[in-house]
LOVOKE-509156 format. One record per atom (N, C-alpha, C): z, x, y; residue number from 1; atom name; chain; residue in three letters. Coordinates in nm, 3 decimals, decimal comma. Example, Ala and Ser with C-alpha at 12.3 -4.5 7.8 and 13.67 -1.06 7.14 Angstrom:
2
0,780  1,319  -0,569  1  N  A  Ala
0,780  1,230  -0,450  1  CA  A  Ala
0,780  1,320  -0,330  1  C  A  Ala
0,708  1,285  -0,225  2  N  A  Ser
0,714  1,367  -0,106  2  CA  A  Ser
0,787  1,290  0,003  2  C  A  Ser
END
This chain:
160
7,886  6,088  13,055  1  N  A  Met
7,887  6,024  12,924  1  CA  A  Met
7,860  5,863  12,949  1  C  A  Met
7,763  5,807  12,836  2  N  A  Ser
7,693  5,689  12,860  2  CA  A  Ser
7,727  5,586  12,765  2  C  A  Ser
7,758  5,477  12,824  3  N  A  Leu
7,827  5,373  12,729  3  CA  A  Leu
7,703  5,296  12,676  3  C  A  Leu
7,773  5,235  12,588  4  N  A  Lys
7,682  5,120  12,509  4  CA  A  Lys
7,751  4,988  12,489  4  C  A  Lys
7,712  4,886  12,520  5  N  A  Val
7,750  4,751  12,480  5  CA  A  Val
7,791  4,708  12,365  5  C  A  Val
7,893  4,667  12,292  6  N  A  His
7,912  4,623  12,162  6  CA  A  His
7,942  4,476  12,160  6  C  A  His
7,844  4,412  12,106  7  N  A  Glu
7,915  4,277  12,063  7  CA  A  Glu
8,026  4,262  11,973  7  C  A  Glu
8,116  4,174  11,993  8  N  A  Leu
8,234  4,161  11,910  8  CA  A  Leu
8,266  4,049  11,869  8  C  A  Leu
8,324  4,030  11,734  9  N  A  Phe
8,323  3,890  11,688  9  CA  A  Phe
8,206  3,782  11,711  9  C  A  Phe
8,105  3,850  11,637  10  N  A  Gly
7,955  3,778  11,628  10  CA  A  Gly
7,900  3,726  11,768  10  C  A  Gly
7,944  3,793  11,861  11  N  A  Gly
7,897  3,762  12,010  11  CA  A  Gly
8,002  3,707  12,097  11  C  A  Gly
8,098  3,680  12,036  12  N  A  Ala
8,206  3,578  12,114  12  CA  A  Ala
8,249  3,684  12,241  12  C  A  Ala
8,248  3,807  12,235  13  N  A  Leu
8,285  3,922  12,349  13  CA  A  Leu
8,195  4,026  12,328  13  C  A  Leu
8,209  4,101  12,470  14  N  A  Ser
8,148  4,197  12,442  14  CA  A  Ser
8,244  4,305  12,514  14  C  A  Ser
8,183  4,427  12,475  15  N  A  Phe
8,283  4,560  12,534  15  CA  A  Phe
8,218  4,692  12,544  15  C  A  Phe
8,223  4,765  12,640  16  N  A  Gln
8,145  4,875  12,660  16  CA  A  Gln
8,231  4,997  12,597  16  C  A  Gln
8,154  5,086  12,530  17  N  A  Leu
8,263  5,189  12,463  17  CA  A  Leu
8,149  5,321  12,480  17  C  A  Leu
8,186  5,426  12,485  18  N  A  Pro
8,093  5,567  12,466  18  CA  A  Pro
7,979  5,563  12,354  18  C  A  Pro
7,880  5,599  12,366  19  N  A  Glu
7,778  5,572  12,298  19  CA  A  Glu
7,826  5,653  12,150  19  C  A  Glu
7,892  5,727  12,141  20  N  A  Asn
7,923  5,807  12,024  20  CA  A  Asn
8,035  5,744  11,929  20  C  A  Asn
8,104  5,611  11,968  21  N  A  Ala
8,209  5,576  11,922  21  CA  A  Ala
8,139  5,509  11,770  21  C  A  Ala
8,213  5,517  11,658  22  N  A  Lys
8,198  5,500  11,550  22  CA  A  Lys
8,241  5,353  11,511  22  C  A  Lys
8,148  5,263  11,461  23  N  A  Asp
8,233  5,136  11,416  23  CA  A  Asp
8,266  5,142  11,266  23  C  A  Asp
8,413  5,138  11,270  24  N  A  Ile
8,473  5,149  11,151  24  CA  A  Ile
8,423  5,053  11,023  24  C  A  Ile
8,398  4,935  11,078  25  N  A  Ser
8,342  4,842  10,977  25  CA  A  Ser
8,210  4,884  10,910  25  C  A  Ser
8,148  4,975  10,929  26  N  A  Asp
8,025  5,058  10,850  26  CA  A  Asp
8,090  5,138  10,745  26  C  A  Asp
8,200  5,177  10,761  27  N  A  Ile
8,272  5,280  10,660  27  CA  A  Ile
8,356  5,220  10,598  27  C  A  Ile
8,445  5,111  10,636  28  N  A  Arg
8,516  5,039  10,515  28  CA  A  Arg
8,537  4,906  10,582  28  C  A  Arg
8,609  4,822  10,482  29  N  A  Gln
8,613  4,687  10,501  29  CA  A  Gln
8,759  4,676  10,635  29  C  A  Gln
8,703  4,580  10,726  30  N  A  Ile
8,796  4,567  10,834  30  CA  A  Ile
8,823  4,394  10,833  30  C  A  Ile
8,951  4,342  10,832  31  N  A  Pro
8,967  4,178  10,845  31  CA  A  Pro
8,890  4,143  10,954  31  C  A  Pro
8,847  4,014  10,952  32  N  A  Asp
8,741  3,941  11,017  32  CA  A  Asp
8,801  3,938  11,177  32  C  A  Asp
8,950  3,914  11,211  33  N  A  Asn
9,029  3,887  11,332  33  CA  A  Asn
9,025  4,033  11,399  33  C  A  Asn
8,969  4,151  11,353  34  N  A  Gln
8,945  4,300  11,425  34  CA  A  Gln
8,812  4,320  11,433  34  C  A  Gln
8,830  4,411  11,540  35  N  A  Glu
8,699  4,512  11,524  35  CA  A  Glu
8,759  4,667  11,559  35  C  A  Glu
8,720  4,737  11,513  36  N  A  Val
8,790  4,886  11,491  36  CA  A  Val
8,648  4,975  11,525  36  C  A  Val
8,694  5,098  11,623  37  N  A  Phe
8,604  5,189  11,671  37  CA  A  Phe
8,680  5,325  11,665  37  C  A  Phe
8,629  5,439  11,648  38  N  A  Ala
8,668  5,575  11,625  38  CA  A  Ala
8,597  5,664  11,705  38  C  A  Ala
8,647  5,744  11,763  39  N  A  His
8,568  5,891  11,830  39  CA  A  His
8,566  5,941  11,687  39  C  A  His
8,427  6,005  11,711  40  N  A  Pro
8,384  6,072  11,584  40  CA  A  Pro
8,446  6,243  11,542  40  C  A  Pro
8,509  6,259  11,628  41  N  A  Ile
8,573  6,400  11,594  41  CA  A  Ile
8,735  6,395  11,607  41  C  A  Ile
8,798  6,339  11,728  42  N  A  Thr
8,943  6,320  11,731  42  CA  A  Thr
9,005  6,215  11,656  42  C  A  Thr
9,093  6,188  11,659  43  N  A  Asp
9,191  6,082  11,577  43  CA  A  Asp
9,175  5,977  11,663  43  C  A  Asp
9,138  5,957  11,796  44  N  A  Gln
9,134  5,845  11,869  44  CA  A  Gln
9,073  5,713  11,837  44  C  A  Gln
9,129  5,596  11,839  45  N  A  Ser
9,054  5,474  11,806  45  CA  A  Ser
9,085  5,368  11,883  45  C  A  Ser
9,017  5,291  11,887  46  N  A  Ile
9,051  5,131  11,975  46  CA  A  Ile
9,023  5,050  11,851  46  C  A  Ile
9,111  4,929  11,847  47  N  A  Ile
9,108  4,819  11,779  47  CA  A  Ile
9,138  4,696  11,878  47  C  A  Ile
9,026  4,600  11,875  48  N  A  Ile
9,040  4,488  11,914  48  CA  A  Ile
9,071  4,369  11,831  48  C  A  Ile
9,177  4,293  11,864  49  N  A  Glu
9,242  4,187  11,757  49  CA  A  Glu
9,236  4,063  11,831  49  C  A  Glu
9,201  3,916  11,730  50  N  A  Ile
9,245  3,816  11,774  50  CA  A  Ile
9,356  3,755  11,703  50  C  A  Ile
9,471  3,719  11,758  51  N  A  Leu
9,589  3,709  11,701  51  CA  A  Leu
9,638  3,574  11,725  51  C  A  Leu
9,708  3,525  11,643  52  N  A  Glu
9,790  3,371  11,639  52  CA  A  Glu
9,879  3,440  11,776  52  C  A  Glu
9,844  3,295  11,892  53  N  A  Tyr
9,935  3,299  11,967  53  CA  A  Tyr
10,109  3,310  11,992  53  C  A  Tyr
10,180  3,375  12,040  54  N  A  Val
10,316  3,407  12,008  54  CA  A  Val
10,364  3,303  12,085  54  C  A  Val
10,414  3,192  12,037  55  N  A  Gly
10,476  3,072  12,130  55  CA  A  Gly
10,590  3,100  12,179  55  C  A  Gly
10,611  3,196  12,257  56  N  A  Ser
10,773  3,226  12,323  56  CA  A  Ser
10,715  3,304  12,471  56  C  A  Ser
10,786  3,331  12,522  57  N  A  Asp
10,778  3,378  12,676  57  CA  A  Asp
10,682  3,534  12,656  57  C  A  Asp
10,628  3,578  12,755  58  N  A  Asp
10,553  3,697  12,743  58  CA  A  Asp
10,637  3,793  12,712  58  C  A  Asp
10,770  3,822  12,730  59  N  A  Glu
10,821  3,957  12,697  59  CA  A  Glu
10,851  3,920  12,558  59  C  A  Glu
10,889  3,855  12,498  60  N  A  Glu
10,890  3,825  12,348  60  CA  A  Glu
10,765  3,847  12,290  60  C  A  Glu
10,656  3,803  12,344  61  N  A  Ala
10,520  3,818  12,272  61  CA  A  Ala
10,485  3,983  12,282  61  C  A  Ala
10,521  4,021  12,369  62  N  A  Ile
10,493  4,171  12,390  62  CA  A  Ile
10,561  4,280  12,274  62  C  A  Ile
10,701  4,217  12,275  63  N  A  Lys
10,796  4,275  12,168  63  CA  A  Lys
10,733  4,252  12,021  63  C  A  Lys
10,711  4,117  12,002  64  N  A  Thr
10,633  4,099  11,853  64  CA  A  Thr
10,556  4,146  11,816  64  C  A  Thr
10,420  4,169  11,911  65  N  A  His
10,299  4,224  11,899  65  CA  A  His
10,310  4,367  11,841  65  C  A  His
10,404  4,447  11,925  66  N  A  Phe
10,412  4,595  11,953  66  CA  A  Phe
10,509  4,598  11,781  66  C  A  Phe
10,602  4,541  11,783  67  N  A  Asn
10,674  4,558  11,632  67  CA  A  Asn
10,603  4,525  11,552  67  C  A  Asn
10,503  4,423  11,515  68  N  A  Asp
10,383  4,396  11,416  68  CA  A  Asp
10,335  4,515  11,378  68  C  A  Asp
10,265  4,587  11,514  69  N  A  Leu
10,205  4,706  11,491  69  CA  A  Leu
10,248  4,831  11,447  69  C  A  Leu
10,390  4,832  11,431  70  N  A  Ala
10,498  4,928  11,373  70  CA  A  Ala
10,482  4,925  11,253  70  C  A  Ala
10,499  4,762  11,220  71  N  A  Ser
10,517  4,707  11,076  71  CA  A  Ser
10,392  4,773  10,991  71  C  A  Ser
10,290  4,738  11,043  72  N  A  Asp
10,154  4,764  11,026  72  CA  A  Asp
10,127  4,921  10,971  72  C  A  Asp
10,181  5,000  11,050  73  N  A  Asn
10,184  5,162  11,046  73  CA  A  Asn
10,267  5,216  10,960  73  C  A  Asn
10,370  5,119  10,896  74  N  A  Asp
10,463  5,160  10,810  74  CA  A  Asp
10,585  5,254  10,905  74  C  A  Asp
10,598  5,237  11,039  75  N  A  Val
10,692  5,305  11,119  75  CA  A  Val
10,799  5,272  11,073  75  C  A  Val
10,901  5,393  11,036  76  N  A  Gln
11,040  5,353  11,006  76  CA  A  Gln
11,138  5,334  11,157  76  C  A  Gln
11,225  5,254  11,133  77  N  A  Ser
11,332  5,208  11,240  77  CA  A  Ser
11,371  5,343  11,328  77  C  A  Ser
11,350  5,340  11,464  78  N  A  Gly
11,368  5,451  11,543  78  CA  A  Gly
11,255  5,515  11,575  78  C  A  Gly
11,136  5,496  11,543  79  N  A  Asp
11,023  5,590  11,545  79  CA  A  Asp
10,927  5,505  11,613  79  C  A  Asp
10,966  5,390  11,672  80  N  A  Ala
10,877  5,338  11,779  80  CA  A  Ala
10,895  5,278  11,920  80  C  A  Ala
10,886  5,300  12,017  81  N  A  Ala
10,939  5,265  12,139  81  CA  A  Ala
10,813  5,215  12,226  81  C  A  Ala
10,871  5,135  12,298  82  N  A  Ile
10,788  5,076  12,439  82  CA  A  Ile
10,827  5,149  12,574  82  C  A  Ile
10,745  5,213  12,617  83  N  A  Val
10,779  5,325  12,728  83  CA  A  Val
10,741  5,247  12,840  83  C  A  Val
10,649  5,137  12,913  84  N  A  Gln
10,592  5,094  13,002  84  CA  A  Gln
10,546  4,970  12,963  84  C  A  Gln
10,575  4,849  13,043  85  N  A  Ile
10,508  4,766  13,046  85  CA  A  Ile
10,483  4,703  13,215  85  C  A  Ile
10,344  4,666  13,225  86  N  A  Glu
10,318  4,608  13,354  86  CA  A  Glu
10,220  4,490  13,362  86  C  A  Glu
10,248  4,389  13,430  87  N  A  Lys
10,174  4,283  13,425  87  CA  A  Lys
10,049  4,296  13,499  87  C  A  Lys
9,938  4,251  13,476  88  N  A  Ile
9,809  4,278  13,518  88  CA  A  Ile
9,787  4,146  13,602  88  C  A  Ile
9,758  4,199  13,738  89  N  A  Ser
9,719  4,115  13,826  89  CA  A  Ser
9,578  3,999  13,800  89  C  A  Ser
9,648  3,848  13,811  90  N  A  Asp
9,527  3,773  13,795  90  CA  A  Asp
9,416  3,797  13,843  90  C  A  Asp
9,429  3,845  13,979  91  N  A  Thr
9,311  3,907  14,067  91  CA  A  Thr
9,214  4,000  13,978  91  C  A  Thr
9,297  4,094  13,908  92  N  A  Asp
9,230  4,180  13,822  92  CA  A  Asp
9,143  4,136  13,693  92  C  A  Asp
9,179  4,036  13,652  93  N  A  Leu
9,112  3,971  13,548  93  CA  A  Leu
8,984  3,897  13,565  93  C  A  Leu
8,866  3,945  13,454  94  N  A  Lys
8,754  3,848  13,478  94  CA  A  Lys
8,755  3,745  13,335  94  C  A  Lys
8,851  3,732  13,280  95  N  A  Met
8,844  3,628  13,170  95  CA  A  Met
8,917  3,488  13,202  95  C  A  Met
8,882  3,385  13,240  96  N  A  Thr
8,929  3,323  13,329  96  CA  A  Thr
9,025  3,214  13,269  96  C  A  Thr
9,014  3,201  13,107  97  N  A  Gln
9,089  3,154  13,002  97  CA  A  Gln
9,217  3,216  12,998  97  C  A  Gln
9,246  3,337  13,046  98  N  A  Cys
9,355  3,387  13,026  98  CA  A  Cys
9,465  3,338  13,115  98  C  A  Cys
9,597  3,330  13,032  99  N  A  Asp
9,702  3,281  13,093  99  CA  A  Asp
9,786  3,407  13,182  99  C  A  Asp
9,783  3,494  13,107  100  N  A  Ser
9,859  3,642  13,150  100  CA  A  Ser
9,808  3,756  13,061  100  C  A  Ser
9,812  3,850  13,134  101  N  A  Ala
9,781  3,970  13,068  101  CA  A  Ala
9,898  4,092  13,098  101  C  A  Ala
9,892  4,190  13,021  102  N  A  Tyr
9,984  4,288  13,033  102  CA  A  Tyr
9,931  4,417  12,977  102  C  A  Tyr
9,965  4,507  13,044  103  N  A  Tyr
9,938  4,658  12,990  103  CA  A  Tyr
10,063  4,740  12,947  103  C  A  Tyr
10,061  4,779  12,789  104  N  A  Ile
10,190  4,810  12,749  104  CA  A  Ile
10,159  4,966  12,692  104  C  A  Ile
10,252  5,035  12,727  105  N  A  Leu
10,243  5,182  12,677  105  CA  A  Leu
10,331  5,172  12,572  105  C  A  Leu
10,290  5,247  12,451  106  N  A  Gly
10,389  5,245  12,324  106  CA  A  Gly
10,374  5,368  12,292  106  C  A  Gly
10,514  5,422  12,204  107  N  A  Gln
10,482  5,534  12,114  107  CA  A  Gln
10,560  5,511  11,989  107  C  A  Gln
10,467  5,533  11,870  108  N  A  Gln
10,526  5,532  11,749  108  CA  A  Gln
10,467  5,698  11,672  108  C  A  Gln
10,569  5,705  11,617  109  N  A  Asn
10,552  5,837  11,512  109  CA  A  Asn
10,536  5,768  11,331  109  C  A  Asn
10,382  5,809  11,334  110  N  A  Ile
10,322  5,748  11,222  110  CA  A  Ile
10,279  5,826  11,118  110  C  A  Ile
10,309  5,803  10,991  111  N  A  Ser
10,242  5,886  10,914  111  CA  A  Ser
10,112  5,839  10,813  111  C  A  Ser
10,007  5,911  10,810  112  N  A  Lys
9,899  5,874  10,755  112  CA  A  Lys
9,894  5,875  10,580  112  C  A  Lys
9,865  5,806  10,539  113  N  A  Phe
9,838  5,793  10,406  113  CA  A  Phe
9,952  5,837  10,319  113  C  A  Phe
10,047  5,803  10,376  114  N  A  Asn
10,197  5,795  10,307  114  CA  A  Asn
10,253  5,964  10,283  114  C  A  Asn
10,184  6,037  10,417  115  N  A  Glu
10,256  6,170  10,428  115  CA  A  Glu
10,367  6,185  10,474  115  C  A  Glu
10,456  6,292  10,437  116  N  A  Ala
10,574  6,320  10,500  116  CA  A  Ala
10,566  6,344  10,648  116  C  A  Ala
10,479  6,408  10,680  117  N  A  Ala
10,454  6,468  10,839  117  CA  A  Ala
10,406  6,313  10,905  117  C  A  Ala
10,473  6,332  11,038  118  N  A  Lys
10,444  6,236  11,153  118  CA  A  Lys
10,399  6,283  11,257  118  C  A  Lys
10,267  6,174  11,293  119  N  A  Asn
10,203  6,227  11,404  119  CA  A  Asn
10,257  6,135  11,517  119  C  A  Asn
10,299  6,187  11,634  120  N  A  Thr
10,286  6,097  11,752  120  CA  A  Thr
10,198  6,032  11,812  120  C  A  Thr
10,192  5,917  11,830  121  N  A  Val
10,054  5,842  11,901  121  CA  A  Val
10,103  5,757  12,020  121  C  A  Val
10,040  5,795  12,094  122  N  A  Asn
10,050  5,702  12,203  122  CA  A  Asn
9,953  5,585  12,219  122  C  A  Asn
10,024  5,479  12,259  123  N  A  Met
9,929  5,361  12,220  123  CA  A  Met
9,911  5,309  12,370  123  C  A  Met
9,818  5,260  12,403  124  N  A  His
9,783  5,216  12,527  124  CA  A  His
9,743  5,038  12,466  124  C  A  His
9,815  4,967  12,542  125  N  A  Ile
9,773  4,819  12,462  125  CA  A  Ile
9,746  4,721  12,551  125  C  A  Ile
9,638  4,631  12,575  126  N  A  Gly
9,634  4,547  12,661  126  CA  A  Gly
9,658  4,442  12,583  126  C  A  Gly
9,742  4,316  12,636  127  N  A  Leu
9,777  4,197  12,547  127  CA  A  Leu
9,692  4,071  12,636  127  C  A  Leu
9,641  4,012  12,622  128  N  A  Phe
9,573  3,897  12,690  128  CA  A  Phe
9,612  3,763  12,607  128  C  A  Phe
9,677  3,666  12,701  129  N  A  Arg
9,745  3,560  12,639  129  CA  A  Arg
9,640  3,444  12,684  129  C  A  Arg
9,616  3,405  12,558  130  N  A  Ile
9,515  3,241  12,585  130  CA  A  Ile
9,561  3,116  12,518  130  C  A  Ile
9,676  3,068  12,574  131  N  A  Ser
9,751  2,974  12,526  131  CA  A  Ser
9,634  2,825  12,470  131  C  A  Ser
9,542  2,805  12,564  132  N  A  Ser
9,434  2,695  12,551  132  CA  A  Ser
9,376  2,737  12,399  132  C  A  Ser
9,331  2,856  12,371  133  N  A  Phe
9,281  2,882  12,240  133  CA  A  Phe
9,389  2,923  12,158  133  C  A  Phe
9,523  2,896  12,179  134  N  A  Thr
9,657  2,965  12,068  134  CA  A  Thr
9,608  3,085  12,015  134  C  A  Thr
9,557  3,175  12,113  135  N  A  Ser
9,538  3,321  12,071  135  CA  A  Ser
9,579  3,400  12,156  135  C  A  Ser
9,623  3,503  12,109  136  N  A  Asp
9,680  3,654  12,211  136  CA  A  Asp
9,560  3,740  12,164  136  C  A  Asp
9,510  3,803  12,230  137  N  A  Ile
9,406  3,908  12,214  137  CA  A  Ile
9,474  4,035  12,264  137  C  A  Ile
9,500  4,133  12,146  138  N  A  Leu
9,527  4,296  12,159  138  CA  A  Leu
9,444  4,377  12,175  138  C  A  Leu
9,417  4,449  12,244  139  N  A  Val
9,323  4,580  12,243  139  CA  A  Val
9,446  4,703  12,243  139  C  A  Val
9,381  4,791  12,174  140  N  A  Thr
9,468  4,877  12,115  140  CA  A  Thr
9,416  5,027  12,159  140  C  A  Thr
9,447  5,119  12,217  141  N  A  Phe
9,405  5,240  12,208  141  CA  A  Phe
9,470  5,334  12,161  141  C  A  Phe
9,465  5,401  12,007  142  N  A  Asn
9,549  5,479  11,987  142  CA  A  Asn
9,542  5,622  12,033  142  C  A  Asn
9,591  5,697  12,085  143  N  A  Asn
9,576  5,852  12,123  143  CA  A  Asn
9,669  5,930  12,070  143  C  A  Asn
9,644  6,009  11,985  144  N  A  Pro
9,778  6,092  11,913  144  CA  A  Pro
9,786  6,195  12,014  144  C  A  Pro
9,917  6,214  12,033  145  N  A  Ser
9,971  6,306  12,138  145  CA  A  Ser
10,006  6,438  12,058  145  C  A  Ser
10,048  6,465  11,947  146  N  A  Phe
10,119  6,567  11,859  146  CA  A  Phe
10,062  6,514  11,725  146  C  A  Phe
10,009  6,618  11,679  147  N  A  Ile
9,961  6,612  11,498  147  CA  A  Ile
10,075  6,720  11,455  147  C  A  Ile
10,147  6,638  11,381  148  N  A  Asp
10,266  6,709  11,295  148  CA  A  Asp
10,202  6,821  11,248  148  C  A  Asp
10,108  6,884  11,186  149  N  A  Gly
10,050  6,985  11,117  149  CA  A  Gly
10,058  7,097  11,192  149  C  A  Gly
10,015  7,060  11,350  150  N  A  Leu
10,016  7,162  11,446  150  CA  A  Leu
10,146  7,216  11,449  150  C  A  Leu
10,259  7,143  11,461  151  N  A  Arg
10,381  7,188  11,498  151  CA  A  Arg
10,454  7,278  11,374  151  C  A  Arg
10,394  7,247  11,236  152  N  A  Asn
10,458  7,314  11,111  152  CA  A  Asn
10,358  7,431  11,092  152  C  A  Asn
10,263  7,480  11,188  153  N  A  Gly
10,171  7,608  11,162  153  CA  A  Gly
10,063  7,556  11,067  153  C  A  Gly
10,029  7,447  11,024  154  N  A  Leu
9,942  7,414  10,947  154  CA  A  Leu
9,811  7,463  10,983  154  C  A  Leu
9,780  7,427  11,096  155  N  A  Met
9,662  7,444  11,183  155  CA  A  Met
9,693  7,526  11,306  155  C  A  Met
9,602  7,593  11,352  156  N  A  Ser
9,629  7,647  11,478  156  CA  A  Ser
9,536  7,596  11,573  156  C  A  Ser
9,625  7,553  11,687  157  N  A  Pro
9,521  7,487  11,804  157  CA  A  Pro
9,463  7,585  11,880  157  C  A  Pro
9,341  7,582  11,948  158  N  A  Thr
9,274  7,648  11,994  158  CA  A  Thr
9,233  7,579  12,121  158  C  A  Thr
9,298  7,663  12,240  159  N  A  Phe
9,276  7,586  12,389  159  CA  A  Phe
9,175  7,683  12,449  159  C  A  Phe
9,129  7,577  12,539  160  N  A  Val
8,996  7,636  12,618  160  CA  A  Val
9,039  7,629  12,768  160  C  A  Val
END
């Protein structure tokens, strides 16, 4: 799989993604604080967001951002959970301005386009806290692990 460098936010950041990743801003309007890419076949997507710095401790910032994602996805109470949180070591970070960084594994049951069916999405989230710029950078990889139509017999999965 070959990778392609994508410049984000007018060149302020760059990111390597598979060459076939689709820039969703070519399809629909995306807020200025987001960059969104999707796999051309699966429902996988990656979203890079520059957000307002949550002025509390890291644990509270993690919960705030995760709950904001659940709210943005119209997730019902009880249909979202943080499964795992890991602090990323300072020695593993290349972003020198970053005060702290975390990997968060979360799961949300999300209905697309106001459907009754709910899809289970594993969310792999990187939270990079940058107090000097009063910003938190959130990198979210959405990986659907269960598509409701498959359970209900609407689609027959093929396993190879």
